[in-house]
C-alpha positions in Angstrom: -49.1 61.7 28.1 -51.2 62.0 31.2 -49.6 61.7 34.7 -51.6 58.5 35.3 -50.4 56.9 32.1 -46.8 57.8 32.8 -47.1 56.2 36.2 -48.5 53.0 34.7 -45.8 52.8 32.0 -43.1 53.4 34.7 -44.6 50.7 36.9 -44.7 48.2 34.0 -41.1 49.0 33.0 -39.9 48.5 36.6 -41.9 45.2 36.8 -40.4 44.0 33.5 -36.9 44.8 34.7 -37.4 42.8 37.9 -38.8 39.9 35.9 -35.8 39.9 33.5 -33.5 39.5 36.5 -35.0 36.1 37.2 -33.4 34.5 34.1 -30.4 32.3 34.9 -28.5 31.2 38.0 -25.9 33.2 39.9 -22.5 31.6 39.3 -20.8 29.9 42.2 -17.2 30.8 41.7 -14.4 29.0 43.5 -11.2 30.7 44.7 -8.4 30.2 42.2 -5.7 30.8 44.8 -6.3 29.5 48.3 -4.1 30.1 51.4 -3.7 26.3 51.9 -2.5 25.5 48.4 1.1 25.3 49.4 0.3 22.6 52.1 -1.3 20.3 49.5 0.4 17.0 48.8 0.8 15.6 45.2 -2.2 13.3 45.8 -4.3 16.2 47.0 -3.4 18.2 43.9 -4.2 15.2 41.7 -7.5 14.6 43.5 -8.7 18.2 43.3 -7.7 18.5 39.6 -9.7 15.3 38.8 -12.7 16.6 40.7 -12.5 19.9 38.9 -12.3 18.1 35.5 -15.5 16.2 36.4 -17.3 19.4 37.4 -16.1 21.0 34.1 -17.6 18.1 32.1 -20.9 18.5 34.0 -20.9 22.3 33.3 -20.3 21.7 29.6 -23.5 19.8 29.4 -25.3 22.4 31.5 -24.0 25.2 29.3 -25.4 23.3 26.2 -28.8 23.0 27.9 -28.9 26.7 28.7 -28.0 27.7 25.1 -30.7 25.3 23.7 -33.3 26.7 26.2 -32.4 30.3 25.2 -32.8 29.4 21.5 -36.2 27.7 22.2 -37.4 30.8 24.2 -36.3 33.1 21.5 -37.6 31.2 18.4 -40.8 29.6 19.7 -41.9 31.3 22.8 -40.7 34.7 21.8 -43.0 34.7 18.8 -46.0 33.1 20.5 -45.6 34.7 23.9 -43.1 37.6 24.0 -42.9 38.0 27.8 -41.2 34.6 27.8 -38.2 36.4 26.4 -37.7 37.8 29.9 -36.6 34.4 31.2 -33.6 34.2 28.9 -30.4 33.3 30.7 -27.8 36.1 30.1 -25.8 35.3 33.3 -23.8 32.5 31.5 -23.3 30.8 34.8 -21.9 27.5 33.5 -19.2 29.2 31.3 -18.1 31.5 34.1 -17.8 28.6 36.5 -15.9 26.5 33.9 -13.4 29.4 33.4 -12.7 29.7 37.1 -12.3 25.9 37.5 -9.9 25.8 34.5 -7.9 28.6 36.1 -7.9 26.7 39.4 -6.6 23.6 37.6 -3.8 25.6 36.0 -2.8 26.8 39.4 -2.8 23.3 40.8 -0.7 22.0 37.9 1.8 24.7 38.4 2.0 23.8 42.1 2.4 20.1 41.2 5.3 21.0 38.8 7.0 23.1 41.5 6.7 20.2 44.0 8.1 17.7 41.3 4.9 15.6 41.2 
């Protein structure tokens, strides 16, 4: 291959790598253990656990949407317009956030048990 062709191929490869990084959101992970946890009352523990459960329910729906969109991009757009495959979401943001919220809820439940709530 000529030097010019190698440069063009390298530039296209780098461009595709940058485009593929655009697929998906960055997970916003909460802290499972917080310094103020021991100061929480039973009502605070119950309230936060309930809020986390609502957020988990929202994320389950979001996770389903992401999977359906990935399937659509793979099956339909991947055949008709292959560069659309670069927008697939491999970050799995909803699942990662759900796992952290579930771990946080387990922590809060343990604290509630220790406090006798």
